[in-house]
KEGU-479164 format. One line per 2 residues: number of its first residue (from 0); for each residue x, y, z of C-alpha. Coordinates in nm, 4 decimals, always signed. Layout:
BEGIN
NUM	X,Y,Z | ...
// end
This chain:
BEGIN
0	+1.5033,+0.1577,-0.2717 | +1.3914,+0.3079,+0.0530
2	+1.0450,+0.4321,+0.1306 | +0.8973,+0.7532,-0.0074
4	+0.6461,+0.9851,+0.1552 | +0.3200,+1.0517,-0.0269
6	+0.0903,+1.3470,+0.0310 | -0.2443,+1.4640,-0.0967
8	-0.0536,+1.6149,-0.3922 | +0.1496,+1.3046,-0.4845
10	-0.0701,+1.0093,-0.3820 | -0.2688,+0.9706,-0.7046
12	+0.0311,+0.9949,-0.9380 | +0.2263,+0.7505,-0.7200
14	-0.0372,+0.4763,-0.6990 | -0.1520,+0.5101,-1.0595
16	+0.1956,+0.4467,-1.1994 | +0.2811,+0.1172,-1.3674
18	+0.4187,-0.1514,-1.1413 | +0.3616,-0.2320,-0.7757
20	+0.3101,+0.0304,-0.5066 | +0.2561,-0.0457,-0.1386
22	+0.1169,+0.2306,+0.0806 | +0.1538,+0.2256,+0.4583
24	-0.0971,+0.4635,+0.6200 | +0.0417,+0.5516,+0.9629
26	+0.0702,+0.8173,+1.2339 | +0.3548,+0.9044,+1.4684
28	+0.1441,+0.8406,+1.7812 | +0.0451,+0.4885,+1.6686
30	+0.2373,+0.2124,+1.8488 | +0.1632,-0.0664,+1.5977
32	+0.2643,+0.1739,+1.3170 | +0.6039,+0.2291,+1.4811
34	+0.6451,-0.1471,+1.5289 | +0.5674,-0.2157,+1.1606
36	+0.7975,+0.0615,+1.0275 | +1.1245,-0.1412,+1.0406
38	+0.9547,-0.4363,+0.8629 | +0.8286,-0.2013,+0.5914
40	+1.1680,-0.0317,+0.5535 | +1.3509,-0.3663,+0.5337
42	+1.1094,-0.4915,+0.2664 | +1.1668,-0.1730,+0.0650
44	+1.5386,-0.2489,+0.0596 | +1.4829,-0.6148,-0.0339
46	+1.2461,-0.5347,-0.3244 | +1.3948,-0.2492,-0.5298
48	+1.1451,-0.3229,-0.8103 | +0.8532,-0.2190,-0.5858
50	+0.7601,+0.1314,-0.4652 | +0.7033,+0.1555,-0.0904
52	+0.5166,+0.4720,+0.0082 | +0.4258,+0.6036,+0.3511
54	+0.1160,+0.8149,+0.4089 | +0.1160,+1.0208,+0.7288
56	-0.2550,+1.0255,+0.8142 | -0.2126,+1.3180,+1.0552
58	-0.0494,+1.5428,+0.7942 | -0.2914,+1.4301,+0.5207
60	-0.6237,+1.4039,+0.7009 | -0.8394,+1.4834,+0.3962
62	-0.6722,+1.2091,+0.1931 | -0.7008,+0.9619,+0.4810
64	-1.0716,+1.0432,+0.5048 | -1.1174,+1.0099,+0.1286
66	-0.9490,+0.6672,+0.1456 | -1.1812,+0.5757,+0.4356
68	-0.8907,+0.4855,+0.6608 | -1.0483,+0.4263,+0.9996
70	-0.7704,+0.2368,+1.1748 | -0.3958,+0.2393,+1.1358
72	-0.1691,+0.1059,+1.0248 | -0.3570,+0.0340,+0.7035
74	-0.1596,-0.1351,+0.4290 | -0.2668,-0.0992,+0.0666
76	-0.1181,-0.2538,-0.2462 | -0.1681,-0.1165,-0.5959
78	-0.0583,-0.2849,-0.9157 | -0.0730,-0.0913,-1.2420
80	-0.2996,+0.1616,-1.0723 | -0.5475,-0.0977,-0.9396
82	-0.6016,-0.1476,-0.5657 | -0.5411,-0.5223,-0.5187
84	-0.5030,-0.5429,-0.1388 | -0.6106,-0.3439,+0.1639
86	-0.5961,-0.4426,+0.5294 | -0.5718,-0.2677,+0.8623
88	-0.3133,-0.3919,+1.1103 | +0.0593,-0.4542,+1.1111
90	+0.1891,-0.7670,+0.9432 | +0.4764,-0.9772,+1.0752
92	+0.7805,-0.9822,+0.8415 | +0.7117,-1.3302,+0.6992
94	+0.3474,-1.2459,+0.6238 | +0.4466,-0.9174,+0.4583
96	+0.7072,-1.0937,+0.2416 | +0.4419,-1.3495,+0.1446
98	+0.2003,-1.0694,+0.0532 | +0.4638,-0.8992,-0.1642
100	+0.5171,-1.2301,-0.3462 | +0.1427,-1.2731,-0.3990
102	+0.1047,-0.9233,-0.5437 | +0.4019,-0.9822,-0.7751
104	+0.2468,-1.3114,-0.8916 | -0.0947,-1.1661,-0.9765
106	-0.2167,-1.2149,-1.3305 | -0.3290,-0.8606,-1.4029
108	-0.5276,-0.9657,-1.7110 | -0.7418,-1.1823,-1.4822
110	-0.7735,-0.8983,-1.2286 | -0.8882,-0.6561,-1.5000
112	-1.1353,-0.9165,-1.6305 | -1.2786,-0.9638,-1.2801
114	-1.3180,-0.5877,-1.2390 | -1.4878,-0.5571,-1.5763
116	-1.7215,-0.8447,-1.4848 | -1.8100,-0.6838,-1.1503
118	-1.8787,-0.3488,-1.3147 | -2.0991,-0.5199,-1.5736
120	-2.3200,-0.6825,-1.3107
// end
């Protein structure tokens, strides 16, 4: 599966779906974003069971502001609608593959329990 574009209209429904969704927040003028793009695209082809979305921060400035994206590229990972990873900066291919493996290996029952515990504090 190749990457999909998300907008202010489609972001919420995309990241709240079951399964794993990576979001690459980028802009055309951003050098590191352009360098990371082939790594992201290649990963999308290698992991057809994962959704790889791209968020153009210039075309979706209100959404980028709502997500508090202050530097790009910013990579986010959602699993079953829960944000499980967020980091600014481009990742080298090996690190990105490792991250994908870590997100796939998460025990979501434990993640939900941790969230419930944090909200109860």
